[in-house]
C-alpha positions as a Markdown table, in Angstrom:
| # | Residue | x | y | z |
|---|---|---|---|---|
| 1 | Met | 0.0 | 0.0 | 0.0 |
| 2 | Ser | 1.4 | 3.3 | -1.0 |
| 3 | Leu | 1.8 | 6.2 | 1.4 |
| 4 | Thr | -0.9 | 8.2 | -0.4 |
| 5 | Ser | -3.4 | 5.4 | 0.0 |
| 6 | Leu | -2.5 | 5.2 | 3.7 |
| 7 | Leu | -3.0 | 8.9 | 4.3 |
| 8 | Ile | -6.3 | 8.8 | 2.5 |
| 9 | Leu | -7.4 | 5.8 | 4.7 |
| 10 | Ile | -6.3 | 7.6 | 7.9 |
| 11 | Gly | -8.1 | 10.7 | 6.9 |
| 12 | Ala | -11.3 | 8.8 | 6.1 |
| 13 | Ile | -11.1 | 7.1 | 9.5 |
| 14 | Val | -10.6 | 10.4 | 11.2 |
| 15 | Val | -13.6 | 12.0 | 9.4 |
| 16 | Val | -15.8 | 9.0 | 10.3 |
| 17 | Val | -14.7 | 9.1 | 13.9 |
| 18 | Ala | -15.4 | 12.9 | 14.0 |
| 19 | Leu | -18.8 | 12.4 | 12.5 |
| 20 | Ile | -19.6 | 9.7 | 14.9 |
| 21 | Leu | -18.5 | 11.9 | 17.8 |
| 22 | Ile | -20.5 | 14.8 | 16.5 |
| 23 | Leu | -23.5 | 12.5 | 16.1 |
| 24 | Phe | -23.2 | 11.1 | 19.6 |
| 25 | Ala | -22.7 | 14.7 | 21.0 |
| 26 | Lys | -25.9 | 15.8 | 19.3 |
| 27 | Gln | -27.7 | 12.8 | 20.7 |
| 28 | Tyr | -26.6 | 13.6 | 24.3 |
| 29 | Arg | -29.8 | 15.1 | 25.7 |
| 30 | Lys | -29.9 | 17.2 | 29.0 |
| 31 | Val | -33.0 | 18.2 | 31.0 |
| 32 | Gly | -33.5 | 20.4 | 34.1 |
| 33 | Pro | -34.4 | 19.2 | 37.6 |
| 34 | Asn | -38.1 | 20.0 | 37.0 |
| 35 | Glu | -38.2 | 17.9 | 33.8 |
| 36 | Val | -38.1 | 14.2 | 32.9 |
| 37 | Leu | -36.6 | 12.9 | 29.7 |
| 38 | Ile | -38.7 | 10.0 | 28.3 |
| 39 | Ile | -36.5 | 7.9 | 25.9 |
| 40 | Ser | -38.5 | 5.4 | 23.8 |
| 41 | Gly | -37.2 | 2.7 | 21.6 |
| 42 | Gly | -34.5 | 0.1 | 22.2 |
| 43 | Arg | -35.0 | -2.9 | 24.2 |
| 44 | Lys | -38.0 | -3.4 | 26.5 |
| 45 | Arg | -37.8 | -3.2 | 30.3 |
| 46 | Thr | -39.8 | -4.8 | 33.0 |
| 47 | Val | -41.5 | -2.4 | 35.5 |
| 48 | Thr | -43.6 | -3.0 | 38.6 |
| 49 | Asp | -46.8 | -0.9 | 39.2 |
| 50 | Pro | -47.9 | 0.3 | 42.7 |
| 51 | Asp | -50.3 | -2.6 | 42.9 |
| 52 | Gly | -47.4 | -5.1 | 42.4 |
| 53 | Thr | -48.2 | -5.9 | 38.8 |
| 54 | Lys | -45.2 | -6.4 | 36.5 |
| 55 | Arg | -45.2 | -5.4 | 32.9 |
| 56 | Lys | -42.8 | -4.6 | 30.0 |
| 57 | Val | -42.5 | -1.1 | 28.6 |
| 58 | Gly | -40.5 | 0.1 | 25.6 |
| 59 | Tyr | -39.1 | 3.3 | 27.1 |
| 60 | Arg | -36.9 | 4.5 | 29.9 |
| 61 | Met | -36.9 | 7.7 | 32.1 |
| 62 | His | -34.1 | 10.0 | 33.1 |
| 63 | Ile | -35.1 | 12.7 | 35.8 |
| 64 | Gly | -32.8 | 15.7 | 35.5 |
| 65 | Gly | -29.2 | 15.6 | 34.2 |
| 66 | Gly | -28.3 | 14.1 | 30.8 |
| 67 | Thr | -28.1 | 10.8 | 29.0 |
| 68 | Leu | -27.1 | 9.5 | 25.6 |
| 69 | Val | -29.9 | 8.8 | 23.1 |
| 70 | Leu | -28.9 | 6.2 | 20.6 |
| 71 | Pro | -29.2 | 7.6 | 17.1 |
| 72 | Phe | -31.5 | 5.9 | 14.7 |
| 73 | Ile | -32.7 | 3.6 | 17.6 |
| 74 | Glu | -34.1 | 5.8 | 20.4 |
| 75 | Ser | -36.1 | 9.1 | 20.5 |
| 76 | Ala | -36.5 | 11.4 | 23.5 |
| 77 | Gln | -39.4 | 13.7 | 24.7 |
| 78 | Val | -39.5 | 16.0 | 27.7 |
| 79 | Leu | -42.3 | 15.7 | 30.4 |
| 80 | Pro | -42.4 | 18.8 | 32.7 |
| 81 | Leu | -42.6 | 18.3 | 36.5 |
| 82 | Glu | -43.5 | 21.9 | 37.4 |
| 83 | Val | -46.4 | 23.0 | 39.6 |
| 84 | Tyr | -49.6 | 24.2 | 37.8 |
| 85 | Thr | -52.1 | 26.7 | 39.3 |
| 86 | Leu | -55.7 | 26.1 | 38.5 |
| 87 | Asp | -58.4 | 28.8 | 38.8 |
| 88 | Leu | -61.8 | 27.0 | 39.2 |
| 89 | Gln | -65.2 | 28.5 | 38.4 |
| 90 | Val | -68.3 | 26.5 | 39.4 |
| 91 | Pro | -71.5 | 28.4 | 38.6 |
| 92 | Asp | -75.1 | 27.6 | 39.6 |
| 93 | Val | -74.6 | 24.7 | 42.0 |
| 94 | Leu | -77.4 | 23.6 | 44.3 |
| 95 | Thr | -76.5 | 23.0 | 47.9 |
| 96 | Ala | -78.1 | 20.5 | 50.2 |
| 97 | Gln | -80.8 | 23.1 | 51.0 |
| 98 | Gly | -81.5 | 23.7 | 47.3 |
| 99 | Ile | -79.9 | 27.2 | 47.3 |
| 100 | Ser | -78.1 | 28.0 | 44.0 |
| 101 | Ile | -74.7 | 29.3 | 44.5 |
| 102 | Ser | -71.6 | 30.0 | 42.4 |
| 103 | Ala | -68.1 | 29.1 | 43.9 |
| 104 | Gln | -64.6 | 29.9 | 43.0 |
| 105 | Gly | -61.6 | 27.8 | 44.0 |
| 106 | Gln | -57.9 | 27.5 | 43.4 |
| 107 | Ala | -55.6 | 24.5 | 43.3 |
| 108 | Gln | -52.0 | 23.7 | 42.7 |
| 109 | Val | -51.2 | 20.3 | 41.0 |
| 110 | Lys | -48.1 | 18.6 | 39.6 |
| 111 | Ile | -46.9 | 15.2 | 38.4 |
| 112 | Gly | -45.9 | 12.9 | 41.2 |
| 113 | Gly | -42.2 | 12.5 | 42.0 |
| 114 | Asn | -41.9 | 8.7 | 42.1 |
| 115 | Glu | -41.3 | 6.6 | 39.0 |
| 116 | Ala | -44.8 | 5.0 | 39.0 |
| 117 | Ser | -46.5 | 8.4 | 38.9 |
| 118 | Ile | -44.1 | 9.6 | 36.2 |
| 119 | Arg | -44.8 | 6.5 | 34.1 |
| 120 | Met | -48.6 | 6.9 | 34.4 |
| 121 | Ala | -48.3 | 10.7 | 33.6 |
| 122 | Ala | -46.0 | 10.0 | 30.7 |
| 123 | Glu | -48.4 | 7.4 | 29.3 |
| 124 | Gln | -51.3 | 9.8 | 29.5 |
| 125 | Phe | -49.9 | 13.3 | 29.1 |
| 126 | Leu | -46.7 | 13.0 | 27.1 |
| 127 | Gly | -47.0 | 15.2 | 24.0 |
| 128 | Arg | -49.9 | 17.2 | 25.5 |
| 129 | Gly | -47.6 | 19.4 | 27.7 |
| 130 | Gly | -48.6 | 21.5 | 30.7 |
| 131 | Glu | -51.9 | 22.8 | 29.1 |
| 132 | Gly | -53.2 | 19.3 | 28.7 |
| 133 | Ile | -52.4 | 18.5 | 32.4 |
| 134 | Lys | -54.2 | 21.7 | 33.5 |
| 135 | Asp | -57.2 | 21.1 | 31.4 |
| 136 | Val | -57.8 | 17.5 | 32.6 |
| 137 | Ala | -57.0 | 18.3 | 36.3 |
| 138 | Gly | -59.3 | 21.4 | 36.2 |
| 139 | Lys | -62.3 | 19.4 | 34.9 |
| 140 | Ile | -61.8 | 16.7 | 37.5 |
| 141 | Leu | -61.6 | 19.2 | 40.3 |
| 142 | Glu | -64.7 | 21.1 | 39.1 |
| 143 | Gly | -66.7 | 17.8 | 39.2 |
| 144 | His | -65.6 | 17.0 | 42.7 |
| 145 | Met | -66.4 | 20.6 | 43.8 |
| 146 | Arg | -69.9 | 20.2 | 42.5 |
| 147 | Ala | -70.3 | 17.0 | 44.3 |
| 148 | Ala | -69.1 | 18.4 | 47.6 |
| 149 | Leu | -71.2 | 21.6 | 47.3 |
| 150 | Gly | -74.3 | 19.5 | 46.8 |
| 151 | Ser | -73.8 | 17.7 | 50.1 |
| 152 | Val | -73.4 | 20.7 | 52.4 |
| 153 | Thr | -75.5 | 23.7 | 53.4 |
| 154 | Val | -74.6 | 27.3 | 52.9 |
| 155 | Glu | -74.0 | 27.7 | 56.7 |
| 156 | Gln | -71.6 | 24.8 | 56.7 |
| 157 | Leu | -69.8 | 26.2 | 53.6 |
| 158 | Tyr | -68.9 | 29.6 | 55.1 |
| 159 | Gln | -68.3 | 28.2 | 58.6 |
| 160 | Gln | -66.2 | 25.2 | 57.6 |
| 161 | Arg | -64.3 | 26.2 | 54.5 |
| 162 | Gly | -61.3 | 24.1 | 55.5 |
| 163 | Asp | -63.3 | 20.9 | 55.9 |
| 164 | Phe | -64.9 | 21.5 | 52.5 |
| 165 | Ala | -61.5 | 22.0 | 50.9 |
| 166 | Glu | -60.2 | 18.8 | 52.5 |
| 167 | Arg | -63.2 | 16.9 | 51.4 |
| 168 | Val | -62.7 | 18.0 | 47.8 |
| 169 | Arg | -59.0 | 17.2 | 47.8 |
| 170 | Glu | -59.6 | 13.7 | 49.3 |
| 171 | Ser | -62.3 | 12.8 | 46.8 |
| 172 | Ala | -60.2 | 14.0 | 43.8 |
| 173 | Ser | -56.9 | 12.4 | 45.0 |
| 174 | Glu | -57.9 | 8.9 | 43.8 |
| 175 | Asp | -58.6 | 10.1 | 40.3 |
| 176 | Phe | -55.4 | 12.1 | 40.3 |
| 177 | Asn | -53.3 | 9.2 | 41.5 |
| 178 | Arg | -54.5 | 7.1 | 38.6 |
| 179 | Met | -53.1 | 9.7 | 36.3 |
| 180 | Gly | -49.9 | 10.2 | 38.1 |
| 181 | Leu | -50.9 | 13.6 | 39.4 |
| 182 | Leu | -50.7 | 15.1 | 42.9 |
| 183 | Ile | -52.9 | 17.8 | 44.5 |
| 184 | Leu | -50.5 | 20.0 | 46.4 |
| 185 | Ser | -53.2 | 22.4 | 47.8 |
| 186 | Phe | -56.9 | 23.3 | 47.3 |
| 187 | Ser | -58.9 | 26.2 | 48.7 |
| 188 | Leu | -62.4 | 27.7 | 48.3 |
| 189 | Arg | -61.8 | 31.3 | 47.4 |
| 190 | Asp | -65.4 | 32.7 | 47.4 |
| 191 | Phe | -69.0 | 31.8 | 46.8 |
| 192 | Thr | -72.0 | 33.9 | 46.1 |
| 193 | Asp | -75.8 | 33.5 | 45.4 |
| 194 | Lys | -78.2 | 35.5 | 43.4 |
| 195 | Gln | -81.2 | 35.3 | 45.8 |
| 196 | Gly | -79.5 | 37.2 | 48.6 |
| 197 | Tyr | -79.5 | 34.2 | 51.0 |
| 198 | Ile | -76.0 | 34.7 | 52.2 |
| 199 | Glu | -76.6 | 38.4 | 52.8 |
| 200 | Ala | -79.7 | 37.6 | 54.8 |
| 201 | Leu | -77.8 | 35.2 | 56.9 |
| 202 | Gly | -75.3 | 37.9 | 57.9 |
| 203 | Lys | -77.8 | 40.6 | 58.7 |
| 204 | Pro | -78.9 | 39.3 | 62.2 |
| 205 | Arg | -75.3 | 38.8 | 63.1 |
| 206 | Ile | -74.3 | 42.2 | 61.7 |
| 207 | Ala | -77.0 | 43.8 | 63.8 |
| 208 | Gln | -76.0 | 41.9 | 66.8 |
| 209 | Ala | -72.4 | 42.7 | 66.2 |
| 210 | Arg | -73.2 | 46.4 | 65.7 |
| 211 | Gly | -75.2 | 46.4 | 69.0 |
| 212 | Glu | -72.4 | 44.7 | 70.8 |
| 213 | Ala | -69.9 | 47.1 | 69.2 |
| 214 | Ala | -72.0 | 50.1 | 70.3 |
| 215 | Val | -72.3 | 48.8 | 73.8 |
| 216 | Ala | -68.6 | 48.0 | 73.9 |
| 217 | Glu | -67.8 | 51.5 | 72.4 |
| 218 | Ala | -70.0 | 53.2 | 75.0 |
| 219 | Glu | -68.5 | 51.2 | 77.8 |
| 220 | Ala | -65.0 | 51.9 | 76.5 |
| 221 | Glu | -65.9 | 55.6 | 76.2 |
| 222 | Arg | -67.2 | 55.6 | 79.7 |
| 223 | Asp | -64.1 | 53.9 | 81.1 |
| 224 | Ser | -61.9 | 56.2 | 79.0 |
| 225 | Thr | -63.8 | 59.3 | 80.4 |
| 226 | Val | -63.5 | 58.1 | 83.9 |
| 227 | Lys | -59.8 | 57.3 | 83.5 |
| 228 | Ala | -59.2 | 60.6 | 81.7 |
| 229 | Ala | -60.9 | 62.5 | 84.5 |
| 230 | Ala | -58.9 | 60.6 | 87.1 |
| 231 | Ala | -55.8 | 61.2 | 85.1 |
| 232 | Arg | -56.6 | 65.0 | 84.7 |
| 233 | Lys | -57.2 | 65.1 | 88.5 |
| 234 | Glu | -53.9 | 63.5 | 89.3 |
| 235 | Ser | -52.3 | 65.7 | 86.6 |
| 236 | Asp | -53.8 | 68.9 | 88.1 |
| 237 | Ile | -52.8 | 67.9 | 91.6 |
| 238 | Ala | -49.2 | 67.1 | 90.4 |
| 239 | Lys | -49.2 | 70.4 | 88.5 |
| 240 | Phe | -50.4 | 72.5 | 91.5 |
| 241 | Arg | -47.9 | 70.7 | 93.7 |
| 242 | Ala | -45.1 | 71.4 | 91.2 |
| 243 | Glu | -46.2 | 75.0 | 90.8 |
| 244 | Thr | -46.2 | 75.4 | 94.6 |
| 245 | Glu | -42.7 | 73.9 | 94.8 |
| 246 | Ile | -41.6 | 76.1 | 92.0 |
| 247 | Ala | -43.1 | 79.2 | 93.7 |
| 248 | Glu | -41.3 | 78.3 | 97.0 |
| 249 | Ala | -38.1 | 77.8 | 95.1 |
| 250 | Asn | -38.5 | 81.1 | 93.3 |
| 251 | Arg | -39.2 | 82.8 | 96.7 |
| 252 | Asp | -36.1 | 81.3 | 98.3 |
| 253 | Tyr | -34.1 | 82.2 | 95.2 |
| 254 | Glu | -35.4 | 85.8 | 95.2 |
| 255 | Leu | -34.6 | 86.2 | 98.9 |
| 256 | Lys | -31.1 | 84.8 | 98.5 |
| 257 | Arg | -30.6 | 87.0 | 95.4 |
| 258 | Ala | -31.8 | 90.1 | 97.3 |
| 259 | Glu | -29.4 | 89.3 | 100.2 |
| 260 | Tyr | -26.6 | 88.8 | 97.8 |
| 261 | Ser | -27.5 | 92.0 | 95.9 |
| 262 | Ala | -27.7 | 94.0 | 99.1 |
| 263 | Met | -24.3 | 92.7 | 100.2 |
| 264 | Val | -22.8 | 93.3 | 96.8 |
| 265 | Asn | -24.3 | 96.8 | 96.6 |
| 266 | Gln | -22.9 | 97.6 | 100.1 |
| 267 | Lys | -19.5 | 96.4 | 99.2 |
| 268 | Lys | -19.7 | 98.3 | 95.9 |
| 269 | Ala | -20.8 | 101.5 | 97.7 |
| 270 | Gln | -17.9 | 101.2 | 100.1 |
| 271 | Ala | -15.6 | 100.6 | 97.2 |
| 272 | Asp | -17.1 | 103.5 | 95.3 |
| 273 | Leu | -16.8 | 105.8 | 98.3 |
| 274 | Ser | -13.2 | 104.8 | 99.0 |
| 275 | Tyr | -12.4 | 105.3 | 95.3 |
| 276 | Glu | -14.1 | 108.8 | 95.3 |
| 277 | Ile | -12.2 | 109.8 | 98.5 |
| 278 | Glu | -9.0 | 108.7 | 97.0 |
| 279 | Arg | -9.8 | 110.4 | 93.7 |
| 280 | Gln | -10.6 | 113.7 | 95.5 |
| 281 | Arg | -7.3 | 113.5 | 97.5 |
| 282 | Met | -5.4 | 112.8 | 94.3 |
| 283 | Asn | -7.1 | 115.7 | 92.5 |
| 284 | Gln | -6.2 | 118.0 | 95.4 |
| 285 | Gln | -2.6 | 116.8 | 95.3 |
| 286 | Leu | -2.6 | 117.2 | 91.6 |
| 287 | Lys | -4.0 | 120.7 | 91.8 |
| 288 | Lys | -1.4 | 121.7 | 94.3 |
| 289 | Glu | 1.3 | 120.4 | 92.1 |
| 290 | Glu | -0.2 | 122.2 | 89.1 |
| 291 | Tyr | -0.5 | 125.4 | 91.1 |
| 292 | Ser | 3.2 | 125.1 | 92.1 |
| 293 | Val | 4.1 | 124.6 | 88.5 |
| 294 | Lys | 2.0 | 127.5 | 87.4 |
| 295 | Met | 3.6 | 129.8 | 90.1 |
| 296 | Val | 7.0 | 128.8 | 88.9 |
| 297 | Glu | 6.0 | 129.4 | 85.3 |
| 298 | Lys | 4.5 | 132.9 | 86.2 |
| 299 | Glu | 7.7 | 133.8 | 88.1 |
| 300 | Asn | 9.8 | 132.8 | 85.2 |
| 301 | Ala | 7.3 | 134.6 | 82.8 |
| 302 | Ile | 7.6 | 137.8 | 85.0 |
| 303 | Lys | 11.4 | 137.7 | 84.9 |
| 304 | Ile | 11.3 | 137.1 | 81.1 |
| 305 | Glu | 8.8 | 140.0 | 80.7 |
| 306 | Glu | 10.9 | 142.4 | 82.7 |
| 307 | Lys | 13.9 | 141.5 | 80.6 |
| 308 | Glu | 11.7 | 141.9 | 77.4 |
| 309 | Ile | 10.5 | 145.3 | 78.6 |
| 310 | Ile | 14.1 | 146.5 | 79.1 |
| 311 | Arg | 15.0 | 145.1 | 75.7 |
| 312 | Lys | 12.0 | 146.9 | 74.0 |
| 313 | Glu | 12.8 | 150.2 | 75.8 |
| 314 | Lys | 16.3 | 150.0 | 74.4 |
| 315 | Glu | 15.0 | 149.1 | 71.0 |
| 316 | Leu | 12.5 | 152.0 | 71.1 |
| 317 | Glu | 15.2 | 154.4 | 72.0 |
| 318 | Ser | 17.3 | 153.2 | 69.1 |
| 319 | Thr | 14.6 | 152.9 | 66.5 |
| 320 | Val | 11.1 | 154.1 | 67.3 |
| 321 | Lys | 11.8 | 157.4 | 69.0 |
| 322 | Lys | 14.2 | 158.5 | 66.3 |
| 323 | Gln | 11.8 | 157.4 | 63.6 |
| 324 | Ala | 8.9 | 159.2 | 65.5 |
| 325 | Asp | 10.9 | 162.5 | 65.5 |
| 326 | Ala | 11.5 | 162.2 | 61.8 |
| 327 | His | 7.9 | 161.4 | 61.1 |
| 328 | Lys | 6.7 | 164.3 | 63.3 |
| 329 | Tyr | 8.7 | 166.8 | 61.2 |
| 330 | Gln | 7.4 | 165.2 | 58.0 |
| 331 | Val | 3.8 | 165.4 | 59.3 |
| 332 | Ile | 4.2 | 169.0 | 60.2 |
| 333 | Ala | 5.5 | 169.8 | 56.8 |
| 334 | Glu | 2.7 | 167.9 | 55.0 |
| 335 | Thr | 0.1 | 169.6 | 57.2 |
| 336 | Asp | 1.3 | 173.0 | 56.3 |
| 337 | Ala | 1.1 | 172.1 | 52.6 |
| 338 | Asn | -2.4 | 170.7 | 52.9 |
| 339 | Val | -3.6 | 173.8 | 54.7 |
| 340 | Tyr | -2.4 | 176.0 | 52.0 |
| 341 | Lys | -3.9 | 173.7 | 49.3 |
| 342 | Leu | -7.3 | 173.6 | 51.1 |
| 343 | Ala | -7.4 | 177.4 | 51.4 |
| 344 | Glu | -6.8 | 177.9 | 47.8 |
| 345 | Glu | -9.4 | 175.3 | 46.8 |
| 346 | Ala | -11.9 | 176.9 | 49.2 |
| 347 | Lys | -11.3 | 180.3 | 47.5 |
| 348 | Gly | -11.9 | 178.8 | 44.1 |
| 349 | Lys | -15.1 | 177.0 | 45.1 |
| 350 | Ala | -16.5 | 180.1 | 46.8 |
| 351 | Ala | -16.1 | 182.0 | 43.5 |
| 352 | Gly | -17.7 | 179.3 | 41.5 |
| 353 | Thr | -20.6 | 179.0 | 43.9 |
| 354 | Arg | -21.2 | 182.8 | 43.7 |
| 355 | Leu | -21.3 | 182.6 | 39.9 |
| 356 | His | -23.6 | 179.6 | 39.8 |
| 357 | Gly | -26.0 | 181.2 | 42.3 |
| 358 | Ala | -26.2 | 184.3 | 40.3 |
| 359 | Ala | -26.9 | 182.3 | 37.1 |
| 360 | Glu | -29.7 | 180.3 | 38.8 |
| 361 | Ala | -31.3 | 183.5 | 40.2 |
| 362 | Glu | -31.2 | 185.2 | 36.8 |
| 363 | Ala | -32.9 | 182.1 | 35.3 |
| 364 | Met | -35.6 | 182.0 | 38.0 |
| 365 | Lys | -36.3 | 185.7 | 37.4 |
| 366 | Leu | -36.7 | 185.2 | 33.7 |
| 367 | Lys | -39.0 | 182.2 | 34.2 |
| 368 | Ala | -41.1 | 184.2 | 36.6 |
| 369 | Glu | -41.4 | 187.1 | 34.2 |
| 370 | Ala | -42.4 | 184.5 | 31.5 |
| 371 | Tyr | -45.1 | 183.0 | 33.7 |
| 372 | Ser | -46.5 | 186.5 | 34.5 |
| 373 | Gln | -46.8 | 187.2 | 30.8 |
| 374 | Tyr | -48.8 | 184.0 | 30.1 |
| 375 | Asn | -52.2 | 185.0 | 28.7 |
| 376 | Gln | -55.4 | 183.0 | 28.8 |
| 377 | Ala | -54.6 | 181.3 | 25.5 |
| 378 | Ala | -51.5 | 179.8 | 26.8 |
| 379 | Ile | -53.3 | 178.5 | 29.9 |
| 380 | Tyr | -56.0 | 177.1 | 27.7 |
| 381 | Glu | -53.5 | 175.4 | 25.5 |
| 382 | Met | -51.8 | 173.9 | 28.5 |
| 383 | Phe | -55.0 | 172.4 | 29.9 |
| 384 | Ile | -56.1 | 171.3 | 26.4 |
| 385 | Ser | -52.8 | 169.4 | 26.0 |
| 386 | Val | -53.4 | 167.6 | 29.2 |
| 387 | Met | -56.9 | 166.5 | 28.3 |
| 388 | Pro | -55.8 | 163.5 | 26.0 |
| 389 | Glu | -53.7 | 162.1 | 28.8 |
| 390 | Leu | -56.6 | 162.3 | 31.2 |
| 391 | Ala | -58.9 | 160.6 | 28.6 |
| 392 | Arg | -56.2 | 157.9 | 28.0 |
| 393 | Ala | -55.9 | 157.3 | 31.8 |
| 394 | Val | -59.7 | 156.9 | 32.0 |
| 395 | Ser | -60.0 | 154.5 | 29.1 |
| 396 | Glu | -56.9 | 152.5 | 29.9 |
| 397 | Pro | -58.7 | 149.9 | 32.2 |
| 398 | Leu | -60.8 | 149.0 | 29.1 |
| 399 | Ser | -57.7 | 148.1 | 27.1 |
| 400 | Lys | -56.8 | 145.4 | 29.7 |
| 401 | Val | -60.2 | 143.6 | 29.4 |
| 402 | Asp | -59.6 | 140.3 | 27.4 |
| 403 | Lys | -63.3 | 139.8 | 26.4 |
| 404 | Ile | -66.5 | 141.8 | 26.6 |
| 405 | Ile | -69.8 | 140.0 | 26.3 |
| 406 | Met | -72.7 | 142.3 | 25.1 |
| 407 | Ile | -76.3 | 141.3 | 25.8 |
| 408 | Asp | -78.7 | 143.3 | 23.6 |
| 409 | Ser | -82.1 | 143.2 | 25.1 |
| 410 | Gly | -83.5 | 145.5 | 22.4 |
| 411 | Ala | -85.2 | 147.7 | 25.0 |
| 412 | Asn | -85.2 | 151.5 | 24.5 |
| 413 | Gly | -83.6 | 151.1 | 21.0 |
| 414 | Ala | -79.9 | 151.1 | 22.4 |
| 415 | Ser | -77.5 | 148.3 | 21.6 |
| 416 | Gly | -74.6 | 147.0 | 23.8 |
| 417 | Ala | -71.9 | 148.8 | 21.7 |
| 418 | Ser | -73.6 | 152.2 | 21.9 |
| 419 | Lys | -73.9 | 151.8 | 25.6 |
| 420 | Ile | -70.2 | 151.3 | 26.0 |
| 421 | Thr | -69.5 | 154.4 | 23.8 |
| 422 | Lys | -72.0 | 156.4 | 25.9 |
| 423 | Ser | -70.4 | 155.3 | 29.1 |
| 424 | Val | -66.9 | 156.4 | 27.8 |
| 425 | Ala | -68.4 | 159.8 | 26.7 |
| 426 | Glu | -70.1 | 160.3 | 30.1 |
| 427 | Val | -66.7 | 159.6 | 31.8 |
| 428 | Leu | -65.0 | 162.2 | 29.6 |
| 429 | Ala | -67.8 | 164.7 | 30.3 |
| 430 | Gln | -66.8 | 164.6 | 33.9 |
| 431 | Leu | -63.2 | 165.6 | 33.2 |
| 432 | Pro | -63.8 | 169.4 | 33.7 |
| 433 | Ala | -65.2 | 168.7 | 37.1 |
| 434 | Val | -62.2 | 166.5 | 37.9 |
| 435 | Val | -59.8 | 169.2 | 36.7 |
| 436 | Glu | -61.6 | 171.9 | 38.7 |
| 437 | Ser | -61.5 | 169.8 | 41.9 |
| 438 | Leu | -57.7 | 169.1 | 41.4 |
| 439 | Ser | -56.5 | 172.6 | 40.2 |
| 440 | Gly | -59.3 | 175.0 | 41.0 |
| 441 | Val | -59.6 | 176.0 | 37.3 |
| 442 | Asp | -63.1 | 175.9 | 35.8 |
| 443 | Leu | -62.5 | 174.8 | 32.2 |
| 444 | Lys | -66.1 | 175.5 | 31.2 |
| 445 | Lys | -65.9 | 179.2 | 32.2 |
| 446 | Leu | -62.4 | 179.4 | 30.8 |
| 447 | Leu | -63.6 | 178.2 | 27.4 |
| 448 | Glu | -66.7 | 180.5 | 27.5 |
| 449 | Lys | -64.4 | 183.5 | 28.4 |
| 450 | Phe | -62.0 | 182.5 | 25.6 |
| 451 | Ala | -64.8 | 182.3 | 23.1 |
| 452 | Thr | -66.1 | 185.8 | 24.1 |
| 453 | Gln | -62.7 | 187.3 | 23.7 |
| 454 | Ser | -62.3 | 185.6 | 20.3 |
| 455 | Glu | -65.5 | 187.2 | 19.1 |
| 456 | Lys | -64.5 | 190.6 | 20.3 |
| 457 | Thr | -61.2 | 190.4 | 18.7 |
| 458 | Lys | -62.8 | 189.2 | 15.4 |
| 459 | Lys | -65.2 | 192.2 | 15.5 |
| 460 | Thr | -62.5 | 194.7 | 16.2 |
| 461 | Gly | -60.5 | 193.4 | 13.3 |
| 462 | Glu | -63.4 | 193.7 | 10.9 |
| 463 | Thr | -64.1 | 197.3 | 12.1 |
| 464 | Lys | -60.6 | 198.4 | 11.4 |
């Protein structure tokens, strides 16, 4: 055999071995602790049932763990061992008294843990899974609940729920054992009726319970009130006793504090008095020392002042007196010059004053002569020139009026505007009387006299 053929043979053997190992690895099945692996096929085995009967079966079981399933010979299925909760509804069931009720119950079931139970469950439920187990177990329990409800009264049902649940579980256990199932627990959750029978049963007891509760509440309230009053009494007594003790303690404290305060104040007063006496003594001593120092200072100041006076006298003799003499001669000379100057100025002013007075006297004389030569025409002209000013002064208040409202009543044929003009004319007509009262000159007579003279002058001129 050549080397090539040997290598091919070895490779083929390795491949076949690998495939065999892979196949066996895939055929190694594992299940959890709450599962059973049912392996069917292969040789048959002899098993013994609970009643002692021996028989041959063509499967084997493996609870939890793993095992090798022979390829092409055996097949494996999983049977769950977990707990199933069943909610049971049993409507319209007649009790022993003929009362129609509806009941609700709850149960927990599972496959038994021994090999006989597992074999029976596997033979009946393998392939149906957990839903199949729940469906069958629920129907069985509902039937046993109906049977148990028909044999009891409503009173027994709500008074002895535990006995009823135990009766249902015992009656259904035989059927469950034949299927390899186990009832872990069963309880009656609730039951109701449509006729109100259960509610009527409770009313007397409810009333009795309410009465007993009211009595108990009243008695408890009475006992509580009595105990509260006693407690308040003891509390008040203790409070008053404590307040009395506190007052006594406060009194003793205040007395002690007053004694201590008096003692402290006395000592303080003595200390203050001693301090004040010592302070006054020290002040007197200090004043004496200050007086002595001041006396020494004054004596020194007098000596210095005397020396300063002597120095100043010598200084005055050397400077001030000599300067004063020189200044005196200067003042005398300046005074003589000012006297001469003032005399000359007075002479000039006197001459000017005489000339000015003469001029003013001459002007006054000429003015008087002019006034004496005034005729009636000049006086008339003077008064006539003043008349417009008087009229302006009379009418000036009207110029300061912002607004004039005229109301024309139409009576007497005079309008508001004409009344204003008339009023102004009447005021101007009173001017001669005003002038006469102020100056004594009768303008009316003056005008008449002037008119008469004018006529005479005119006639004299025509005659010539």
